C-alpha positions as CSV (number, residue, x, y, z in Angstrom):
1,M,0.5,-14.4,16.1
2,D,3.8,-12.8,17.3
3,D,5.9,-11.4,14.6
4,A,8.8,-13.8,15.1
5,V,5.8,-16.8,14.3
6,I,4.7,-14.6,11.2
7,G,8.0,-14.1,9.9
8,A,8.8,-17.9,10.3
9,A,5.7,-19.1,9.1
10,V,5.5,-16.7,6.2
11,K,9.6,-17.7,5.1
12,V,8.2,-21.5,5.0
13,A,5.3,-20.8,2.8
14,L,7.2,-18.6,0.5
15,S,9.7,-21.2,-0.1
16,K,7.3,-24.0,-0.2
17,S,5.4,-21.5,-3.0
18,I,8.3,-20.7,-4.8
19,N,9.4,-24.6,-4.9
20,I,6.0,-25.2,-6.3
21,L,6.0,-22.4,-9.0
22,E,9.3,-24.4,-10.3
23,D,7.6,-27.2,-11.0
24,Q,4.2,-26.1,-12.0
25,I,6.4,-23.6,-14.6
26,N,8.1,-27.0,-15.9
27,L,4.8,-28.6,-16.1
28,A,3.9,-25.8,-19.2
29,W,0.4,-24.9,-17.9
30,D,-1.2,-22.5,-20.4
31,F,-0.3,-19.7,-18.1
32,K,3.4,-19.9,-17.9
33,D,4.3,-16.1,-18.1
34,E,1.8,-15.8,-15.1
35,L,3.7,-18.5,-13.0
36,S,7.3,-17.0,-13.9
37,K,6.0,-13.5,-12.9
38,L,4.6,-14.6,-9.6
39,R,7.7,-17.0,-8.7
40,S,9.8,-14.1,-9.6
41,S,7.5,-12.0,-7.2
42,L,7.7,-14.2,-4.3
43,A,11.3,-14.4,-4.4
44,V,11.5,-10.7,-3.8
45,T,9.0,-10.9,-1.4
46,R,11.4,-13.5,0.6
47,A,14.2,-10.9,0.3
48,F,12.1,-8.1,2.0
49,V,11.0,-10.4,4.5
50,Q,14.8,-11.0,5.8
51,D,15.1,-7.1,5.8
52,A,11.7,-6.9,7.8
53,E,12.6,-9.1,10.6
54,R,15.4,-6.9,11.4
55,K,12.8,-3.8,11.8
56,Q,9.7,-5.5,13.7
57,L,9.8,-2.6,16.2
58,D,8.4,-0.3,13.4
59,E,4.7,-0.7,13.7
60,P,4.3,-0.4,9.9
61,V,6.4,-3.3,9.5
62,K,4.6,-5.2,11.7
63,V,1.3,-4.3,9.8
64,W,2.9,-5.4,6.6
65,L,4.2,-8.6,8.3
66,E,0.6,-9.4,9.1
67,Q,-0.4,-8.4,5.3
68,L,2.1,-10.6,3.7
69,R,1.0,-13.4,6.0
70,D,-2.1,-13.7,4.6
71,A,-1.1,-13.0,1.1
72,A,1.7,-16.2,1.2
73,Y,-0.9,-18.3,2.8
74,Q,-3.1,-17.8,0.0
75,A,-0.6,-18.0,-2.6
76,D,0.5,-21.2,-0.6
77,D,-3.1,-22.7,-1.1
78,V,-3.5,-21.4,-4.9
79,L,-0.5,-23.7,-5.6
80,D,-1.3,-26.4,-3.4
81,E,-4.3,-26.3,-5.5
82,L,-2.2,-26.3,-8.6
83,A,-0.1,-29.2,-7.6
84,Y,-3.2,-31.1,-6.8
85,Q,-4.7,-30.4,-10.4
86,H,-1.8,-31.7,-12.1
87,L,-1.7,-35.2,-10.2
88,Q,-5.6,-35.2,-10.8
89,R,-5.0,-34.7,-14.4
90,K,-2.4,-37.8,-14.6
91,V,-4.9,-39.9,-13.1
92,D,-7.9,-38.9,-15.3
93,T,-5.5,-39.2,-18.3
94,R,-4.7,-42.9,-17.3
95,K,-8.7,-43.7,-16.7
96,T,-10.5,-41.5,-19.6
97,T,-9.7,-40.2,-23.1
98,R,-9.1,-36.7,-23.6
99,I,-12.4,-36.2,-25.4
100,S,-14.5,-37.5,-22.6
101,N,-12.7,-35.2,-20.1
102,F,-13.4,-32.4,-22.5
103,F,-16.8,-32.6,-22.4
104,S,-17.0,-33.3,-18.7
105,P,-17.5,-30.2,-16.9
106,S,-15.6,-31.2,-13.4
107,K,-12.7,-32.4,-15.8
108,N,-12.5,-30.3,-18.6
109,P,-8.9,-29.1,-18.9
110,L,-9.7,-25.9,-20.3
111,A,-12.0,-24.9,-17.7
112,I,-9.7,-26.2,-15.1
113,T,-6.7,-23.9,-16.5
114,L,-9.0,-20.9,-16.8
115,K,-10.0,-21.1,-13.3
116,M,-6.3,-21.8,-12.1
117,A,-5.0,-18.9,-14.4
118,K,-7.4,-16.2,-12.8
119,K,-6.7,-17.4,-9.1
120,V,-2.8,-17.6,-10.1
121,K,-3.2,-13.8,-11.4
122,N,-5.3,-12.9,-8.1
123,V,-2.5,-14.1,-6.0
124,G,0.2,-12.4,-8.4
125,Q,-1.1,-9.1,-8.1
126,S,-1.9,-9.6,-4.1
127,I,2.1,-10.2,-3.7
128,K,2.8,-7.5,-6.2
129,D,1.0,-4.8,-3.8
130,V,2.7,-6.3,-0.8
131,N,6.1,-5.8,-2.4
132,R,5.1,-2.3,-3.7
133,Q,4.5,-1.6,-0.1
134,A,7.7,-3.0,1.2
135,T,9.6,-0.8,-1.2
136,E,7.3,2.0,0.2
137,L,8.4,1.6,4.0
138,G,12.2,1.5,3.0
139,L,12.8,-2.2,3.3
140,Q,15.7,-4.0,1.5
141,Q,16.1,-6.9,-0.5
142,R,18.5,-9.3,1.8
143,V,19.6,-12.4,0.3
144,Q,18.5,-15.6,2.6
145,V,21.2,-17.1,4.7
146,S,20.5,-20.1,6.8
147,A,20.7,-19.5,10.5
148,P,23.0,-22.1,12.6
149,V,21.3,-24.0,15.3
150,A,21.9,-21.9,18.4
151,S,21.6,-24.2,21.8
152,G,19.0,-22.8,24.3
153,V,18.2,-23.0,27.8
154,G,15.6,-25.5,28.5
155,G,13.7,-26.4,25.7
156,G,14.0,-22.9,23.9
157,T,16.2,-21.3,20.9
158,H,18.2,-18.4,20.3
159,S,17.3,-18.2,16.7
160,L,14.7,-15.3,16.7
161,V,12.5,-16.6,13.5
162,D,14.3,-20.2,12.3
163,S,12.9,-22.3,14.9
164,S,11.9,-25.7,13.9
165,S,9.6,-25.8,17.4
166,V,7.7,-22.6,15.8
167,V,6.9,-23.3,12.3
168,G,7.3,-27.2,12.1
169,R,9.9,-30.1,11.9
170,E,12.4,-28.6,8.7
171,A,13.4,-32.1,7.7
172,D,9.7,-32.7,6.8
173,I,9.4,-29.8,4.8
174,Q,12.6,-30.0,3.0
175,R,11.4,-33.6,1.9
176,V,8.2,-32.1,0.6
177,V,10.2,-29.4,-1.3
178,D,12.6,-32.2,-2.7
179,L,9.5,-34.2,-4.3
180,L,8.0,-30.9,-5.5
181,I,11.4,-30.0,-7.1
182,G,12.0,-34.1,-8.5
183,S,9.2,-33.9,-10.8
184,T,10.0,-34.4,-14.6
185,S,6.5,-34.2,-16.1
186,H,6.2,-32.3,-18.8
187,Q,2.2,-33.0,-20.0
188,R,0.4,-29.9,-21.3
189,H,-3.5,-30.0,-22.5
190,H,-4.4,-28.1,-25.0
191,V,-8.2,-27.5,-27.1
192,P,-8.2,-30.6,-29.4
193,V,-6.8,-30.1,-33.0
194,E,-9.7,-28.6,-35.1
195,I,-11.9,-27.9,-32.8
196,G,-14.1,-26.1,-35.5
197,C,-15.4,-29.4,-36.2
198,L,-17.4,-29.6,-32.9
199,T,-19.8,-27.0,-34.2
200,N,-22.5,-27.7,-31.6
201,L,-19.8,-26.9,-28.8
202,Q,-21.8,-24.4,-26.6
203,T,-19.1,-23.6,-23.7
204,L,-15.2,-23.1,-24.7
205,P,-14.0,-21.0,-21.6
206,L,-10.2,-20.9,-22.8
207,F,-8.7,-20.5,-26.4
208,R,-5.0,-20.3,-26.8
209,V,-4.4,-19.3,-30.5
210,G,-1.3,-21.1,-32.0
211,T,0.4,-21.1,-35.0
212,K,0.0,-24.7,-36.1
213,K,-2.6,-26.2,-38.4
214,G,-5.9,-26.5,-36.8
215,R,-5.1,-24.2,-33.9
216,G,-5.5,-21.3,-35.5
217,I,-8.2,-18.3,-34.5
218,G,-10.2,-19.3,-37.3
219,E,-11.4,-22.7,-35.8
220,L,-13.8,-20.3,-33.5
221,G,-15.6,-18.9,-36.6
222,F,-17.3,-22.7,-37.3
223,L,-18.7,-22.6,-33.4
224,V,-21.6,-20.7,-33.9
225,E,-23.5,-22.1,-30.8
226,L,-20.6,-20.9,-28.7
227,G,-21.9,-19.1,-25.4
228,G,-21.1,-17.9,-22.0
229,E,-17.0,-16.4,-21.3
230,L,-14.4,-16.8,-23.6
231,V,-11.0,-16.2,-23.0
232,I,-9.0,-15.8,-26.4
233,C,-4.7,-15.8,-25.6
234,G,-2.1,-16.1,-27.9
235,L,-3.2,-13.4,-29.8
236,E,0.3,-12.4,-31.0
237,N,0.1,-15.5,-33.2
238,V,-3.0,-14.3,-35.4
239,A,-1.2,-13.8,-38.7
240,D,-3.5,-11.0,-39.9
241,E,-6.7,-9.4,-40.0
242,E,-8.3,-11.9,-42.5
243,K,-7.4,-14.8,-40.2
244,A,-8.5,-12.4,-37.2
245,W,-11.8,-12.0,-39.1
246,G,-12.3,-15.8,-39.4
247,A,-13.5,-15.8,-36.0
248,R,-16.6,-14.5,-36.8
249,L,-17.1,-13.3,-33.3
250,W,-19.8,-10.6,-34.3
251,E,-22.0,-13.5,-35.1
252,K,-22.0,-15.3,-31.3
253,K,-24.7,-13.7,-29.9
254,K,-24.6,-16.1,-26.8
255,L,-21.0,-14.9,-26.0
256,H,-21.7,-13.1,-22.7
257,K,-17.9,-12.3,-21.7
258,L,-14.8,-11.9,-23.7
259,V,-11.1,-11.7,-22.7
260,F,-9.0,-10.8,-25.2
261,E,-5.2,-11.4,-24.4
262,W,-1.5,-11.0,-26.2
263,K,1.6,-12.3,-25.0
264,A,2.5,-9.7,-21.8
265,E,6.3,-9.3,-22.7
266,R,7.0,-8.5,-26.4
267,E,8.5,-5.6,-28.4
268,G,7.1,-3.9,-31.3
269,Y,3.4,-3.2,-32.7
270,D,2.9,-6.5,-34.8
271,E,-0.7,-6.8,-36.4
272,D,-2.8,-5.6,-33.2
273,E,-4.5,-3.2,-34.2
274,E,-5.5,-4.9,-37.4
275,V,-6.6,-8.0,-35.5
276,L,-8.5,-6.6,-32.8
277,E,-10.5,-4.4,-35.5
278,R,-11.6,-7.7,-36.9
279,L,-12.6,-9.1,-33.4
280,E,-15.5,-7.2,-33.3
281,P,-18.0,-9.0,-30.7
282,H,-21.8,-9.3,-31.0
283,S,-23.7,-6.4,-29.1
284,N,-25.3,-8.7,-26.6
285,L,-21.9,-8.9,-25.0
286,K,-21.5,-7.7,-21.2
287,S,-18.0,-7.9,-20.4
288,L,-14.7,-7.1,-22.5
289,S,-11.2,-7.1,-21.4
290,I,-8.2,-6.1,-23.6
291,C,-4.9,-7.0,-21.9
292,F,-1.4,-6.5,-23.4
293,Y,-2.6,-4.9,-26.4
294,N,0.2,-3.0,-28.2
295,G,-1.8,-0.6,-30.7
296,E,-1.7,2.9,-30.9
297,C,-5.4,3.2,-31.0
298,Y,-8.4,1.1,-30.1
299,P,-11.0,-0.4,-32.7
300,S,-13.4,1.5,-34.3
301,W,-16.2,-0.6,-32.9
302,L,-15.3,0.6,-29.3
303,L,-15.5,3.8,-30.0
304,W,-19.0,5.9,-29.4
305,K,-20.0,7.6,-32.7
306,I,-21.9,10.6,-33.4
307,G,-25.5,9.3,-33.8
308,G,-25.2,6.7,-30.8
309,H,-23.9,3.6,-32.4
310,P,-20.1,2.9,-32.7
311,S,-20.8,0.7,-35.5
312,A,-23.3,-1.4,-38.0
313,C,-22.6,-4.6,-35.6
314,F,-21.2,-3.8,-32.3
315,Q,-23.4,-1.5,-30.3
316,P,-22.3,-1.1,-26.4
317,L,-25.7,-1.1,-25.1
318,N,-25.6,-4.3,-23.2
319,L,-21.9,-3.8,-21.9
320,V,-21.8,-3.6,-18.3
321,E,-17.8,-4.0,-17.6
322,L,-14.8,-2.7,-19.4
323,K,-11.2,-3.8,-18.2
324,L,-8.2,-2.1,-20.4
325,V,-5.2,-3.8,-18.9
326,H,-1.6,-3.0,-20.1
327,C,-2.0,-1.3,-23.1
328,S,0.9,0.7,-23.4
329,Y,0.9,2.5,-26.8
330,V,-2.6,3.9,-26.6
331,M,-2.3,7.6,-25.7
332,N,-5.9,8.5,-26.3
333,L,-8.8,7.0,-24.2
334,P,-11.6,5.9,-26.1
335,S,-15.3,7.8,-25.5
336,L,-17.1,5.7,-22.9
337,G,-19.0,8.3,-21.2
338,Q,-22.5,7.4,-23.3
339,Y,-22.5,3.9,-22.6
340,P,-25.6,3.5,-21.1
341,N,-25.3,0.4,-18.9
342,L,-21.5,0.3,-18.3
343,K,-21.1,-0.3,-14.5
344,S,-17.5,-1.3,-14.2
345,L,-14.6,0.4,-15.6
346,E,-10.9,-0.7,-14.9
347,M,-8.2,1.3,-16.5
348,D,-4.4,-0.3,-15.6
349,S,-1.1,-0.2,-16.6
350,L,-1.9,2.6,-19.6
351,K,1.4,4.2,-19.8
352,S,1.1,6.4,-22.7
353,V,-2.1,8.5,-21.7
354,R,-1.2,11.7,-20.4
355,C,-5.1,13.4,-20.0
356,I,-8.2,12.3,-19.4
357,G,-10.1,14.9,-21.2
358,N,-13.4,15.5,-23.2
359,E,-12.9,12.7,-25.6
360,F,-13.3,10.3,-22.5
361,Y,-17.1,11.7,-22.1
362,M,-18.0,12.1,-25.4
363,N,-17.1,11.9,-29.1
364,G,-17.0,14.9,-31.1
365,C,-20.2,17.9,-31.2
366,N,-23.1,15.7,-30.3
367,E,-26.1,18.3,-30.7
368,N,-28.2,15.8,-28.7
369,K,-26.2,16.1,-25.4
370,P,-26.7,13.7,-22.9
371,I,-28.4,14.1,-19.8
372,A,-25.3,13.0,-17.7
373,F,-22.0,10.9,-18.5
374,F,-21.3,7.7,-17.5
375,P,-24.8,7.3,-16.3
376,A,-24.6,3.9,-14.6
377,L,-20.9,3.1,-13.9
378,E,-20.6,2.1,-10.1
379,T,-16.9,1.2,-10.1
380,F,-14.0,3.0,-11.5
381,I,-10.4,2.1,-11.0
382,L,-7.4,4.0,-12.2
383,K,-4.5,2.2,-11.8
384,D,-0.7,2.6,-12.8
385,M,-1.0,5.0,-14.8
386,L,2.3,5.9,-15.2
387,H,2.4,9.4,-17.2
388,L,-1.3,10.3,-16.4
389,K,-1.4,14.3,-15.4
390,E,-4.3,15.6,-15.8
391,W,-8.2,14.1,-15.3
392,L,-10.4,16.8,-16.0
393,E,-13.9,17.6,-15.5
394,P,-16.2,17.5,-18.9
395,E,-17.3,20.4,-20.7
396,P,-19.8,21.4,-21.2
397,M,-21.2,21.2,-17.4
398,I,-23.2,18.0,-17.7
399,P,-23.6,16.0,-14.3
400,V,-21.2,13.2,-14.3
401,F,-20.4,9.6,-12.9
402,P,-24.2,10.0,-11.1
403,S,-24.1,6.5,-10.0
404,L,-20.3,5.7,-9.1
405,K,-20.2,4.1,-5.5
406,V,-16.3,3.3,-5.8
407,L,-13.4,5.0,-7.5
408,E,-9.8,4.2,-6.8
409,I,-7.0,5.8,-8.2
410,E,-3.4,4.2,-7.4
411,Y,-0.1,4.6,-8.3
412,C,-0.4,7.5,-11.0
413,K,2.7,9.4,-9.9
414,H,2.5,12.5,-12.2
415,L,-1.1,13.0,-11.4
416,N,-2.0,16.2,-10.3
417,S,-5.8,17.2,-11.0
418,V,-8.5,15.0,-10.3
419,P,-12.5,16.3,-10.6
420,R,-13.9,18.2,-7.6
421,M,-15.2,15.3,-5.1
422,S,-18.6,17.0,-5.5
423,R,-19.2,15.5,-8.8
424,F,-19.5,12.2,-7.4
425,S,-22.7,12.6,-5.8
426,S,-23.2,8.9,-5.1
427,L,-19.7,7.9,-3.8
428,E,-19.5,5.5,-1.1
429,K,-15.5,4.6,-1.5
430,L,-12.9,6.8,-2.1
431,K,-9.1,6.0,-2.5
432,I,-6.6,7.8,-3.7
433,N,-2.7,6.0,-3.0
434,V,0.5,7.1,-4.3
435,C,-0.4,10.2,-6.2
436,P,2.8,12.3,-4.7
437,E,1.7,15.8,-7.1
438,L,-1.8,15.3,-6.4
439,G,-2.5,18.6,-4.3
440,W,-5.8,19.4,-4.6
441,I,-9.4,17.5,-4.6
442,G,-11.5,20.2,-4.4
443,D,-12.9,22.7,-1.7
444,E,-16.6,21.1,-2.1
445,P,-17.8,18.8,0.3
446,F,-17.8,15.0,0.0
447,S,-21.1,12.6,-1.0
448,S,-23.4,12.4,1.8
449,S,-23.1,8.7,1.3
450,L,-19.3,8.4,1.4
451,K,-18.5,5.3,3.9
452,I,-14.6,4.4,3.2
453,L,-11.9,7.5,2.7
454,E,-8.6,6.4,2.2
455,I,-5.9,8.7,1.3
456,G,-2.0,7.6,1.1
457,S,1.3,8.9,-0.1
458,C,0.1,12.0,-1.6
459,E,2.8,14.0,-0.1
460,N,1.7,17.4,-2.2
461,L,-2.3,17.2,-1.0
462,I,-2.4,20.3,1.4
463,S,-6.1,19.9,2.1
464,I,-9.2,17.7,2.3
465,P,-12.7,18.5,1.6
466,S,-15.1,19.1,4.8
467,L,-16.6,16.0,6.5
468,D,-19.4,18.0,8.0
469,G,-22.7,15.7,7.7
470,L,-21.0,12.5,6.8
471,S,-22.9,10.5,9.3
472,S,-22.5,7.4,6.8
473,L,-18.9,7.5,7.3
474,L,-17.4,4.4,8.6
475,E,-13.4,4.4,7.9
476,L,-10.9,7.6,7.5
477,E,-7.3,6.8,6.9
478,L,-4.9,9.4,6.2
479,E,-1.1,8.0,5.7
480,E,1.8,9.7,4.2
481,C,0.3,13.0,3.7
482,I,3.0,15.5,4.5
483,G,1.6,17.9,3.1
484,L,-1.5,18.3,5.5
485,T,-0.9,20.7,8.8
486,S,-4.6,19.9,10.0
487,L,-7.2,17.5,9.7
488,P,-10.6,18.3,7.5
489,S,-13.0,19.9,9.1
490,G,-16.2,18.3,10.4
491,L,-14.6,15.3,11.5
492,S,-16.9,15.3,14.9
493,T,-20.2,15.0,12.8
494,C,-18.9,11.5,11.4
495,T,-20.8,9.7,14.1
496,S,-20.7,6.4,12.5
497,L,-17.2,6.4,12.2
498,Q,-15.9,3.2,13.4
499,R,-11.6,3.4,12.2
500,L,-9.6,6.5,12.2
501,V,-6.0,6.1,11.0
502,I,-3.7,9.2,11.2
503,D,0.0,7.6,9.8
504,H,3.3,9.4,9.0
505,C,1.1,12.9,8.4
506,S,4.4,14.7,9.8
507,N,3.0,18.4,9.7
508,L,-0.1,17.9,11.7
509,E,-0.1,19.9,14.4
510,S,-3.1,19.1,16.5
511,I,-6.1,16.7,16.5
512,P,-9.2,18.6,16.7
513,E,-11.5,19.1,20.2
514,G,-14.2,16.8,19.4
515,V,-13.0,13.6,18.3
516,G,-15.0,12.3,21.4
517,Q,-18.2,12.8,19.7
518,L,-17.2,9.7,17.6
519,N,-19.5,7.5,19.4
520,S,-19.0,4.7,17.1
521,L,-15.3,4.6,17.0
522,R,-13.7,1.3,17.7
523,Y,-10.1,2.0,16.4
524,L,-8.0,5.1,16.4
525,A,-4.4,4.9,15.3
526,I,-2.3,7.7,15.4
527,D,1.4,7.0,14.4
528,R,4.4,9.0,12.8
529,C,3.3,12.6,13.4
530,S,6.4,14.3,14.3
531,N,4.9,18.0,14.8
532,L,1.7,16.5,17.2
533,E,2.2,18.0,20.4
534,S,-0.7,17.3,22.4
535,I,-4.0,15.0,22.2
536,P,-7.3,16.2,22.9
537,E,-9.1,15.9,26.6
538,D,-12.2,14.4,25.1
539,V,-10.6,11.1,23.8
540,G,-11.8,9.7,27.1
541,Q,-15.2,10.0,26.0
542,L,-14.7,7.3,22.9
543,H,-16.6,4.4,25.0
544,S,-16.9,2.4,22.1
545,L,-12.9,2.1,21.5
546,E,-11.2,-1.1,21.4
547,E,-8.0,-0.5,20.2
548,L,-5.7,3.0,20.8
549,A,-2.7,3.4,19.1
550,I,-0.6,6.7,19.6
551,S,3.3,6.0,18.8
552,Y,6.3,7.8,17.6
553,C,5.2,11.2,17.8
554,P,8.4,12.9,19.1
555,N,7.2,16.1,19.9
556,L,4.5,14.6,21.8
557,K,5.0,15.8,25.6
558,R,1.3,15.0,27.4
559,L,-1.7,12.7,27.3
560,P,-4.9,13.4,29.1
561,E,-4.0,11.4,32.6
562,E,-7.8,10.5,33.3
563,S,-8.7,9.6,29.7
564,L,-7.7,6.0,29.8
565,A,-10.0,5.1,32.6
566,C,-12.9,5.7,30.8
567,L,-12.4,4.0,27.8
568,T,-13.9,0.9,29.2
569,S,-14.2,-1.1,26.0
570,L,-10.3,-0.8,25.3
571,K,-8.7,-4.3,24.4
572,T,-5.5,-3.6,22.8
573,L,-3.2,-0.2,23.5
574,R,-0.4,0.9,21.7
575,L,1.7,4.0,23.2
576,G,5.4,5.6,23.0
577,G,8.5,7.1,21.2
578,F,7.5,10.3,22.6
579,S,9.1,13.4,23.7
580,E,13.1,12.3,24.7
581,E,12.3,15.5,27.5
582,L,10.2,13.2,29.2
583,E,11.2,11.4,32.3
584,E,8.7,9.0,32.8
585,F,5.6,7.8,30.7
586,P,2.8,10.0,30.3
587,G,-0.7,9.1,30.6
588,L,-0.8,6.0,32.3
589,G,-1.9,7.2,35.9
590,S,-5.3,5.9,35.6
591,I,-4.5,2.7,33.5
592,H,-5.1,0.5,36.5
593,H,-8.9,1.1,35.8
594,L,-8.5,-1.1,32.6
595,H,-7.8,-4.3,34.6
596,S,-10.7,-6.5,33.3
597,S,-10.5,-5.4,29.7
598,L,-7.2,-4.7,28.5
599,K,-5.6,-7.9,26.7
600,V,-2.6,-6.5,24.5
601,L,-0.3,-3.7,25.9
602,R,2.7,-2.0,23.5
603,L,4.7,0.5,25.2
604,Y,7.9,2.1,23.3
605,G,9.9,3.9,25.5
606,W,13.0,6.2,24.8
607,N,16.5,6.9,26.7
608,K,15.4,8.6,29.9
609,L,12.9,5.9,31.0
610,C,14.3,3.9,34.0
611,Y,11.5,2.7,35.4
612,L,8.1,1.1,34.4
613,P,4.9,2.6,35.1
614,H,4.0,0.9,38.2
615,K,0.3,0.6,37.4
616,L,1.1,-1.7,35.0
617,Q,0.8,-4.3,37.8
618,H,-2.6,-4.2,38.3
619,L,-3.4,-5.2,34.6
620,T,-4.6,-9.0,35.8
621,A,-6.4,-9.9,32.2
622,L,-3.3,-8.3,30.3
623,E,-2.0,-11.3,27.9
624,H,0.3,-9.9,25.8
625,L,2.9,-7.1,26.7
626,D,5.9,-5.6,24.6
627,I,8.4,-3.3,26.3
628,A,10.6,-1.5,23.5
629,S,13.4,0.9,23.6
630,F,13.5,1.6,27.5
631,N,17.0,2.5,27.3
632,G,17.3,3.4,30.7
633,L,15.6,0.3,32.2
634,R,18.1,-1.8,34.4
635,A,15.8,-4.6,36.0
636,L,12.2,-5.8,35.3
637,P,10.1,-5.2,38.8
638,E,9.3,-8.1,41.0
639,W,5.4,-7.1,40.6
640,F,5.8,-8.6,37.0
641,G,4.2,-11.7,38.8
642,N,1.1,-10.0,39.2
643,L,0.3,-10.3,35.7
644,S,-1.7,-13.3,36.2
645,S,-3.2,-13.7,32.7
646,L,0.2,-13.0,30.7
647,Q,0.9,-15.4,27.7
648,I,3.4,-13.5,25.5
649,L,6.0,-11.3,26.9
650,Y,8.7,-9.0,24.4
651,L,11.7,-7.2,25.4
652,V,13.1,-5.6,22.7
653,D,15.8,-2.7,22.4
654,C,16.2,-2.2,26.1
655,K,20.2,-1.7,25.9
656,T,20.7,-1.3,29.6
657,L,18.3,-4.2,30.9
658,V,20.8,-6.4,33.0
659,H,18.1,-8.1,35.3
660,L,14.6,-10.2,35.2
661,P,12.3,-10.6,37.9
662,S,13.1,-13.3,40.2
663,K,12.7,-16.9,39.3
664,E,9.9,-17.0,41.8
665,A,8.0,-14.0,40.3
666,L,8.4,-15.5,36.7
667,Q,7.2,-19.0,38.1
668,R,4.1,-17.1,39.2
669,L,3.2,-16.4,35.3
670,S,1.6,-19.8,34.9
671,K,0.2,-18.7,31.5
672,L,3.2,-17.4,30.1
673,H,4.1,-19.8,27.1
674,T,6.2,-17.2,24.7
675,F,9.0,-15.0,26.2
676,R,10.8,-12.8,23.2
677,I,14.5,-11.2,24.0
678,Y,15.8,-9.6,21.2
679,S,18.7,-6.7,21.1
680,C,19.2,-6.2,24.8
681,P,22.7,-7.1,24.6
682,R,23.5,-6.8,28.2
683,L,20.8,-9.4,29.5
684,K,22.0,-11.6,26.6
685,G,25.4,-12.7,28.2
686,K,23.9,-13.6,31.9
687,Q,23.2,-17.3,31.8
688,L,22.2,-16.8,35.5
689,E,19.1,-14.9,34.4
690,L,18.4,-16.6,31.4
691,S,18.0,-19.7,33.3
692,K,15.2,-18.3,34.8
693,I,13.1,-18.9,31.8
694,S,14.4,-22.3,31.3
695,K,10.4,-23.6,32.1
696,I,9.1,-21.3,29.4
697,P,8.0,-23.3,26.2
698,Y,9.2,-21.4,23.7
699,Y,11.6,-18.0,24.4
700,F,13.9,-16.8,21.9
701,I,17.0,-14.3,22.8
702,D,18.6,-12.8,19.7
């Protein structure tokens, strides 16, 4: 899908989603705060889209728009489902009693609420991540202004993205939006009052603590058969520890998953510490999440004590998953290193934690030293730790994380040290993103099992351990690592590598010889590396390569002339933005050899380029062609008519372009259905030229 269509479709999806959210918030679902946050995030995203449409020449912005499209459609789907569930609940309310619905698995309002709450949270996180990426790309939030309807030639339009022919019938869309906004229903479903009377109840997915009689947390104390998963939210409404003790969670042997959640936007301490201390679960618990907890320390039952057991009741022998999310006032982490079966650990937005030290691995001086710390942990996520500066290795030198497969560290903006990568002996995926003060991750090699390595926005990182012998590595992405002057050694030994991205590494001086030995490589992108001067000759040996991108490297003066001819599997090629000293486009002397394979070609020029490479005329299988920033180009050649498979043509930012090919040449492009002309000022007013494209189904002029 081209970027104009993406932008238009995304804006419609975002607008629709925001309007649905207005409606659903008014319906007072039990996760009203999450809906409000999502609405705010979507409004921010829509403002970013306005700016992104002005910068679609920038490849990272194009990628961002594609990612946003996926997230926006996901939000659209979830919110459509939310609206449907509301209508279904209205129907069910008329047909059946609330009690019968409560015990029907398919109609239980609590089960539905829990399901939708999870989906809304997931979508909200996706949109939040997209907005963060927009900020990092330098996009600005712009107010949406309705564009006037422009009169086009033939069936086209002069609007870049607000075309009804592209995104559908605007009147119908507005009618749907009006219907959504017009709802005045304020129904709200709760757990029945005094649910504790249902003493044989076995499943209760969600319990919202209230302040009125019959809605207190003590109701849970009577539900001795309760099992499965339970989310307890509204814990800010628990008045004191005695009320919390009344829930008697330590007795509930059948509960396997617990989520403790307070209100997100609160100030002050309340009774959080005392309440959580009294919510001690049974030792059979496998999954625990603590969210928006405002206490300054974790409960004693969560801490591993000398002697092996945290407390008389709760023993974390069965705990498999632990999530600590938005516990903003806790400065010290619990000792988790000796939990024997913990497989997944996520710590998100623990804003007061400054150091991950010895206490994280072991509490006190235990004479019985463990064989390993975190012996079963497979996934560890550290995210948005605002003040975290150090992550230290354990002392003494006991093996740590022997089973860890996935390690993700993101948005830890003050983190300056992490354990050596060699300590993670089973690691398969490593992602480090937006850790600008991190300068070193060790000199010892990675685990031989590593499959995915992603490092981004680590401006102070000056070196990466050797990749020598990483025969399992499938993906390597290095983005915005401006401290790197060279790629890690051993790259040529990564014989299974399928994806290699090097983006905005502005001090990178060269790509090492040996890249041609990456026989499995399918995607290679080298973008915005301002000091890069050359590309190795052996790139032509990448016979499995399907997509190649080399762009916006202003010091690059040459490309291997014959290399392209050997890339027989190449389907997408993106080149340009090279040295301003060049008077002709380099590296395309053999591009005609790709006449049967190449489907997409994007060329970015510069001021001195007056002609298009004439060998392009042989690309008879080409379906999509972008020509951008050829600022010396005055006319498109007649041989354009030879591109018999062309379906989409973009002309962008060609300041001196005056003439299109003849009408006869354009008529030979029988498959061309989309023609976009953007920021070509000398062509815009040429009605005679524009009349040549009047028969093309969709054309855009701006």
